[in-house]
Legacy VTK file of the C-alpha trace (Angstrom):
# vtk DataFile Version 3.0
C-alpha trace
ASCII
DATASET POLYDATA
POINTS 83 float
0.172 -0.086 0.059
1.623 3.265 1.013
5.027 2.877 2.539
5.127 6.632 3.692
6.306 6.581 7.446
6.074 9.133 10.226
9.495 9.625 9.967
9.045 10.354 6.498
6.657 12.982 7.444
8.387 14.542 10.064
11.642 14.814 7.606
9.657 16.851 5.302
8.199 18.906 7.989
11.273 19.954 9.673
11.845 23.235 7.481
8.655 24.398 9.190
10.502 24.615 12.202
12.864 27.233 11.031
11.056 30.778 11.813
12.388 32.019 8.297
11.761 29.105 6.174
10.990 29.758 2.397
9.055 26.692 2.576
5.501 28.311 3.691
5.894 31.403 1.446
6.626 28.993 -1.664
3.581 26.943 -0.921
1.525 29.881 -0.764
2.232 30.893 -4.208
2.039 27.211 -5.766
-1.571 27.438 -3.687
-2.895 30.488 -4.938
-1.101 30.804 -8.003
-0.273 27.242 -9.595
-2.307 24.871 -8.158
-5.968 24.097 -9.765
-9.032 24.055 -7.612
-11.846 21.748 -7.954
-14.030 24.228 -5.847
-12.976 26.763 -8.656
-13.869 24.226 -11.602
-10.036 23.720 -11.976
-8.792 27.749 -11.812
-6.163 28.762 -9.340
-7.593 31.185 -7.046
-5.426 33.770 -8.942
-7.272 32.921 -12.008
-10.644 33.340 -10.251
-9.643 36.900 -9.346
-8.813 37.827 -12.477
-4.683 37.246 -12.520
-3.479 34.891 -15.272
-0.083 33.602 -15.099
1.144 33.063 -18.571
3.741 31.229 -20.039
5.019 27.668 -20.323
6.926 27.579 -17.027
4.583 29.439 -14.705
7.470 29.238 -11.637
9.924 30.745 -13.673
7.210 33.838 -14.887
6.294 34.141 -11.332
9.778 34.715 -10.456
11.088 37.079 -13.138
8.113 39.160 -12.470
9.035 39.235 -8.780
12.666 40.185 -9.212
11.526 43.301 -11.626
8.694 44.297 -9.159
6.181 43.053 -11.523
4.000 46.279 -11.017
3.252 46.630 -14.557
2.252 42.880 -15.282
-0.011 43.121 -12.027
-1.585 45.969 -12.994
-3.086 44.671 -16.081
-4.048 41.239 -14.678
-1.285 39.170 -15.899
1.919 37.945 -15.353
4.049 37.674 -18.361
7.325 35.733 -19.194
9.031 38.091 -21.168
12.006 36.325 -22.537
LINES 1 84
83 0 1 2 3 4 5 6 7 8 9 10 11 12 13 14 15 16 17 18 19 20 21 22 23 24 25 26 27 28 29 30 31 32 33 34 35 36 37 38 39 40 41 42 43 44 45 46 47 48 49 50 51 52 53 54 55 56 57 58 59 60 61 62 63 64 65 66 67 68 69 70 71 72 73 74 75 76 77 78 79 80 81 82
């Protein structure tokens, strides 16, 4: 069946014990911008509020927009990967 043990779970969750862990903000981004939700008919929460993330690699698009401030893209309601 499933060989996932309590030790495996604790190993994964260790990063959450560090106060400044990037795990939670990363998961929040994944949850809100990348992960489709059944309750939203397969859309992400961002898409449900009119924000789209465009490009083949959506993680890269979000990182690029964050690194340059992304104000222009967010104002238009879309994140774009302008390579």
